[in-house]
C-alpha positions as CSV (number, residue, x, y, z in Angstrom):
1,X,-0.7,-5.3,-17.8
2,X,2.9,-5.5,-16.4
3,X,3.8,-2.6,-18.7
4,X,0.9,-0.2,-17.6
5,X,1.6,-1.3,-13.7
6,X,5.3,-0.3,-14.3
7,X,4.1,3.3,-15.8
8,X,2.0,4.1,-13.3
9,X,4.1,3.1,-10.1
10,X,7.2,4.9,-12.1
11,X,5.0,8.2,-12.3
12,X,3.3,8.0,-9.1
13,X,0.0,8.0,-10.7
14,X,-1.8,5.5,-8.6
15,X,-4.9,7.5,-7.5
16,X,-5.8,8.1,-11.3
17,X,-6.6,4.8,-12.3
18,X,-10.3,4.7,-11.6
19,X,-10.7,8.3,-12.9
20,X,-9.1,7.0,-16.4
21,X,-11.6,4.0,-16.0
22,X,-14.6,6.4,-15.9
23,X,-13.4,8.5,-18.3
24,X,-13.4,5.5,-20.9
25,X,-17.0,4.2,-19.6
26,X,-18.4,8.0,-20.1
27,X,-17.1,8.2,-23.6
28,X,-18.2,4.6,-24.5
29,X,-21.6,6.1,-23.9
30,X,-21.8,9.4,-25.1
31,X,-19.6,8.7,-28.1
32,X,-20.7,5.7,-30.0
33,X,-18.9,6.6,-33.3
34,X,-15.7,6.6,-31.4
35,X,-13.4,9.6,-29.7
36,X,-10.0,10.8,-29.7
37,X,-7.4,10.8,-27.1
38,X,-7.9,14.7,-26.8
39,X,-11.5,13.7,-25.8
40,X,-10.4,11.6,-23.1
41,X,-7.9,13.9,-22.0
42,X,-10.2,16.4,-21.4
43,X,-12.2,14.3,-18.9
44,X,-8.9,13.5,-17.1
45,X,-7.4,17.2,-16.3
46,X,-4.0,18.2,-16.8
47,X,-2.1,15.2,-18.5
48,X,1.0,15.0,-20.9
49,X,0.0,14.0,-24.2
50,X,2.9,11.8,-24.8
51,X,1.8,10.0,-21.5
52,X,-1.8,9.2,-22.8
53,X,-0.7,8.3,-26.2
54,X,1.3,5.6,-24.3
55,X,-1.8,4.7,-22.2
56,X,-3.5,4.3,-25.6
57,X,-0.9,2.3,-27.2
58,X,-0.7,-0.3,-24.2
59,X,-4.7,-0.7,-24.1
60,X,-4.6,-0.9,-27.9
61,X,-1.8,-3.9,-27.9
62,X,-3.7,-5.5,-25.1
63,X,-6.7,-5.8,-27.5
64,X,-9.1,-3.4,-25.3
65,X,-9.5,-0.5,-27.7
66,X,-8.9,-0.5,-31.4
67,X,-8.6,2.6,-33.8
68,X,-10.9,3.0,-36.9
69,X,-11.2,6.4,-38.9
70,X,-8.8,8.4,-36.8
71,X,-10.9,7.6,-33.8
72,X,-10.8,4.8,-30.9
73,X,-13.5,2.3,-29.9
74,X,-13.5,0.2,-27.1
75,X,-14.1,-3.8,-27.9
76,X,-15.8,-4.6,-24.7
77,X,-16.6,-1.9,-22.1
78,X,-16.9,-4.2,-19.4
79,X,-13.6,-6.0,-19.9
80,X,-12.0,-2.7,-20.0
81,X,-13.5,-1.6,-16.8
82,X,-12.5,-4.9,-15.1
83,X,-9.0,-4.6,-16.4
84,X,-8.5,-0.9,-15.1
85,X,-10.1,-2.2,-11.8
86,X,-7.7,-4.9,-11.6
87,X,-4.7,-2.5,-12.3
88,X,-6.0,0.1,-9.7
89,X,-5.9,-3.2,-7.0
90,X,-2.5,-4.0,-8.0
91,X,-1.2,-0.6,-7.8
92,X,-2.5,0.5,-4.2
93,X,-0.6,-2.5,-2.8
94,X,2.0,-1.5,-0.5
95,X,4.0,-4.5,-0.5
96,X,6.0,-3.4,2.2
97,X,3.0,-4.2,4.5
98,X,3.4,-8.0,3.7
99,X,7.4,-7.9,4.7
100,X,6.8,-6.2,8.0
101,X,5.5,-9.4,9.7
102,X,7.1,-9.0,13.4
103,X,4.6,-6.3,14.6
104,X,1.6,-7.4,13.3
105,X,-1.2,-9.7,14.0
106,X,-4.4,-10.4,11.8
107,X,-8.3,-10.2,12.6
108,X,-11.7,-10.5,11.1
109,X,-14.0,-8.9,13.8
110,X,-17.7,-8.1,13.5
111,X,-18.3,-4.6,13.1
112,X,-20.8,-4.1,16.0
113,X,-17.6,-5.4,18.2
114,X,-15.0,-3.4,16.4
115,X,-16.6,0.1,17.8
116,X,-16.3,-1.2,21.2
117,X,-12.7,-1.8,21.0
118,X,-10.2,0.8,21.9
119,X,-7.9,2.2,19.5
120,X,-4.8,1.2,21.5
121,X,-5.9,-2.4,20.9
122,X,-7.0,-2.2,17.5
123,X,-3.8,-0.6,16.0
124,X,-2.1,-3.6,16.6
125,X,-4.2,-5.6,14.1
126,X,-4.5,-5.8,10.4
127,X,-7.7,-6.7,8.8
128,X,-7.3,-10.4,7.6
129,X,-8.9,-10.2,4.2
130,X,-7.1,-7.1,3.0
131,X,-4.0,-8.7,4.1
132,X,-4.8,-12.0,2.3
133,X,-5.6,-10.5,-0.5
134,X,-2.4,-8.3,-0.6
135,X,-0.3,-11.6,-0.1
136,X,-1.7,-13.6,-2.8
137,X,-0.6,-10.5,-5.2
138,X,3.3,-11.2,-4.3
139,X,3.3,-14.7,-5.6
140,X,5.7,-15.6,-7.9
141,X,6.1,-19.0,-7.9
142,X,3.5,-21.2,-6.0
143,X,0.4,-20.5,-3.4
144,X,-1.1,-22.9,-1.5
145,X,-4.2,-22.8,0.4
146,X,-5.3,-25.2,3.0
147,X,-8.6,-25.1,5.1
148,X,-11.4,-27.5,5.9
149,X,-14.0,-25.8,4.6
150,X,-14.4,-23.2,1.7
151,X,-17.3,-21.5,0.4
152,X,-18.4,-20.0,-2.8
153,X,-18.6,-16.4,-1.5
154,X,-15.3,-17.0,0.2
155,X,-13.9,-18.0,-3.3
156,X,-15.4,-14.9,-4.6
157,X,-13.9,-12.7,-2.1
158,X,-10.1,-13.7,-3.1
159,X,-10.7,-14.5,-6.7
160,X,-10.2,-11.0,-8.1
161,X,-6.6,-10.9,-6.6
162,X,-5.9,-14.6,-8.0
163,X,-7.1,-13.8,-11.5
164,X,-4.9,-10.7,-11.0
165,X,-1.7,-12.5,-10.1
166,X,-2.1,-15.2,-12.7
167,X,-2.8,-12.7,-15.6
168,X,0.9,-11.2,-14.9
169,X,2.9,-14.2,-13.6
170,X,4.2,-17.0,-15.4
171,X,4.1,-20.6,-14.5
172,X,2.6,-20.1,-11.1
173,X,1.2,-23.1,-9.5
174,X,-1.7,-22.4,-7.2
175,X,-2.8,-25.8,-4.9
176,X,-6.1,-26.1,-2.8
177,X,-6.3,-28.5,0.0
178,X,-9.5,-29.2,1.4
179,X,-10.9,-32.0,3.8
180,X,-13.5,-33.1,1.7
181,X,-14.4,-32.2,-1.8
182,X,-17.8,-33.7,-1.7
183,X,-19.0,-31.8,1.3
184,X,-21.8,-29.5,-0.1
185,X,-20.2,-26.3,0.9
186,X,-17.0,-27.3,-0.6
187,X,-18.4,-28.9,-3.9
188,X,-20.1,-25.4,-4.6
189,X,-17.0,-23.5,-4.0
190,X,-14.7,-25.3,-6.0
191,X,-17.3,-25.6,-8.8
192,X,-17.3,-22.0,-8.7
193,X,-13.5,-21.3,-8.8
194,X,-13.3,-23.8,-11.7
195,X,-15.9,-22.0,-13.7
196,X,-14.4,-18.6,-13.0
197,X,-10.6,-18.7,-12.7
198,X,-8.6,-17.3,-15.4
199,X,-5.5,-19.1,-16.4
200,X,-2.9,-17.6,-18.5
201,X,1.1,-17.9,-19.1
202,X,1.2,-21.5,-18.4
203,X,-0.3,-21.5,-14.9
204,X,-2.2,-24.2,-13.3
205,X,-4.6,-25.0,-10.6
206,X,-4.6,-28.4,-8.4
207,X,-6.9,-29.2,-5.7
208,X,-6.3,-32.1,-3.2
209,X,-8.3,-34.0,-0.4
210,X,-6.8,-36.4,2.3
211,X,-6.8,-39.9,0.9
212,X,-7.8,-41.4,4.4
213,X,-11.0,-39.0,5.8
214,X,-11.1,-41.1,9.1
215,X,-14.9,-41.8,8.5
216,X,-15.7,-38.5,7.5
217,X,-14.0,-36.8,10.5
218,X,-11.7,-33.7,10.0
219,X,-8.2,-35.1,8.9
220,X,-6.6,-31.4,9.8
221,X,-8.3,-28.5,11.3
222,X,-5.8,-25.8,10.3
223,X,-6.1,-23.0,8.2
224,X,-3.0,-21.7,6.0
225,X,-2.1,-19.8,3.0
226,X,1.6,-20.0,1.8
227,X,3.1,-18.4,-0.8
228,X,6.5,-19.2,-2.4
229,X,8.0,-20.7,0.9
230,X,8.6,-17.4,2.1
231,X,5.6,-15.8,3.6
232,X,2.2,-17.1,4.7
233,X,-0.8,-16.8,7.1
234,X,-1.9,-19.4,9.9
235,X,-5.2,-18.8,11.8
236,X,-8.7,-19.5,12.5
237,X,-10.5,-18.4,9.7
238,X,-11.6,-21.1,6.9
239,X,-12.1,-19.6,3.3
240,X,-15.6,-18.7,3.8
241,X,-17.3,-15.1,3.4
242,X,-18.4,-15.2,7.4
243,X,-14.7,-16.1,8.3
244,X,-13.3,-13.5,6.2
245,X,-16.0,-10.7,6.7
246,X,-18.2,-10.8,9.7
247,X,-17.3,-13.2,12.6
248,X,-14.6,-13.1,15.1
249,X,-11.5,-14.7,13.8
250,X,-7.5,-14.2,14.5
251,X,-4.3,-15.3,12.6
252,X,-0.6,-14.3,12.5
253,X,1.6,-13.9,9.5
254,X,4.2,-16.5,9.0
255,X,8.1,-15.7,8.5
256,X,10.0,-17.4,5.7
257,X,11.7,-20.3,8.0
258,X,7.9,-21.3,9.3
259,X,6.4,-21.0,5.6
260,X,9.2,-23.0,4.3
261,X,8.7,-25.6,7.2
262,X,5.0,-26.0,6.4
263,X,5.5,-26.2,2.7
264,X,8.0,-28.9,3.2
265,X,5.3,-30.7,5.2
266,X,2.7,-30.3,2.8
267,X,5.1,-31.8,0.0
268,X,5.7,-34.8,2.1
269,X,1.9,-35.5,2.3
270,X,1.7,-35.2,-1.4
271,X,4.9,-37.2,-2.2
272,X,3.7,-40.1,0.0
273,X,0.2,-40.1,-1.1
274,X,-1.3,-38.8,2.1
275,X,-3.1,-36.4,0.0
276,X,-4.6,-37.3,-3.5
277,X,-5.1,-35.0,-6.5
278,X,-8.9,-34.5,-7.2
279,X,-8.9,-32.0,-9.8
280,X,-6.4,-30.0,-12.2
281,X,-7.1,-26.9,-14.3
282,X,-4.9,-25.6,-16.8
């Protein structure tokens, strides 16, 4: 994956990735006996042949296509489609947006409310879900999600990006801290996560909850996403579909000093057994 991303970025071809995917999909259904690179190039307009050969070589080495009798075939059309969709998500990210923390606020706002808000107000906000998705993709070492509540649909909103980053980064640690794993909403959310997360490259996931739940009262109410001790999010939104998509939520990006302090606090909780490990996935 990384080689194809580098190639696309180097030659500024981000806008073509989905059309490549569409061409492969069309050829899969139209030419069941296989297709040539030239067939694929015809569907993508003007393209340097050497560049097309490079794309095919990468996809062949990655195991998405194979060659037989001088023609190419797709091993699994849906897997190739998902792979190129992941590539498209990653190459569209403008990581400078994540670095510009000082002048941005984050929100989820209902559509019916958005239309009533003047542009001079809304231009000060970025959409929370989009910003979180981009933030996840910047991780190199560690991601921490902390919230009282997660939902299956909320996990689903972020899982494409989580799976994207685990596919290209090595030794990445992803930790979830939740108020109560046995809560019905949380239980379903993490069952979905466990069954659908893809871990390669020696990556792992750990799920924690407080040791002392204070008679089923919330031990914490904060909502955080922390990445590499360098950046993060603090706000009102749980990791549920409503919070990330349709109800009014606010948040702020965190600078390195703030993110580092919060990771240090969480590590203190773990080291001193305020949090217990409930599940580990490798």
